[in-house]
C-alpha positions as CSV (number, residue, x, y, z in Angstrom):
1,M,0.0,0.0,0.0
2,I,1.2,3.5,-0.8
3,Y,0.0,6.3,1.5
4,V,-0.2,10.0,0.4
5,F,-0.6,12.3,3.3
6,L,-2.6,15.5,3.0
7,A,-2.8,18.4,5.4
8,D,-4.5,21.8,5.1
9,G,-2.5,23.9,2.7
10,F,-1.2,21.1,0.6
11,E,-0.3,21.8,-3.1
12,V,-2.9,20.3,-5.4
13,T,-0.7,19.4,-8.3
14,E,2.0,17.8,-6.2
15,A,-0.4,15.7,-4.2
16,L,-3.2,14.8,-6.6
17,A,-1.0,14.4,-9.7
18,T,1.1,11.9,-7.7
19,V,-2.1,10.0,-6.7
20,D,-3.4,10.1,-10.3
21,V,-0.2,8.6,-11.8
22,L,0.1,5.9,-9.2
23,R,-3.6,4.9,-9.6
24,R,-3.3,4.8,-13.4
25,A,-0.4,2.4,-12.9
26,K,-2.8,0.3,-10.9
27,L,-0.9,0.7,-7.6
28,P,-2.8,0.6,-4.3
29,V,-2.9,4.2,-3.1
30,T,-4.7,5.6,-0.1
31,T,-5.0,9.3,0.6
32,V,-4.7,10.1,4.3
33,G,-6.0,13.3,5.8
34,I,-4.1,14.6,8.8
35,G,-6.5,15.7,11.5
36,S,-9.7,16.4,9.5
37,E,-12.3,14.8,7.3
38,E,-12.0,17.6,4.8
39,I,-8.6,18.9,3.7
40,T,-8.3,22.2,2.0
41,S,-5.5,23.0,-0.4
42,S,-3.4,26.1,-0.6
43,H,-5.7,27.3,-3.4
44,G,-9.0,26.6,-1.5
45,I,-9.8,23.3,-3.1
46,T,-11.4,20.9,-0.6
47,V,-10.8,17.1,-0.9
48,L,-12.1,14.2,1.1
49,P,-9.3,11.8,1.9
50,D,-9.8,8.0,1.9
51,V,-9.0,7.9,5.7
52,V,-8.3,10.4,8.4
53,I,-5.7,10.0,11.2
54,L,-4.6,12.0,14.2
55,R,-1.0,13.0,15.0
56,N,-0.5,10.2,17.5
57,F,-1.5,7.5,15.1
58,L,0.7,9.1,12.4
59,L,3.8,8.9,14.6
60,Q,3.1,5.3,15.6
61,K,2.1,3.6,12.3
62,L,3.1,4.8,8.9
63,G,2.9,1.8,6.5
64,D,5.5,0.3,4.2
65,R,5.8,2.9,1.5
66,I,5.0,6.6,1.8
67,S,4.8,9.4,-0.7
68,L,5.2,12.4,1.6
69,K,6.7,15.8,0.9
70,L,7.4,17.3,4.3
71,T,7.7,21.0,3.9
72,K,8.6,23.3,6.8
73,W,5.0,24.2,7.1
74,L,3.8,20.6,7.4
75,Q,6.6,19.9,10.0
76,M,5.3,22.8,12.1
77,K,1.7,21.7,11.6
78,L,2.6,18.2,13.0
79,K,4.4,19.7,15.9
80,T,1.5,21.8,17.0
81,M,-1.2,19.2,16.6
């Protein structure tokens, strides 16, 4: 399973283009919302992730393959959750 993590302020093209290409390749992809059932991009586009997790779960169990771009903003977001 491949997990693509999404948090408020994510970049639409970086996240959803990655998901699109992986799914077209018939690879198992799950989008994971961090902390909310609705995740809003940096351009105001709201998406509904496949699953939602909280910070504590994220730190304990990540899965075997992760597509995750940790920007400074996301690192700060995780620290404050």
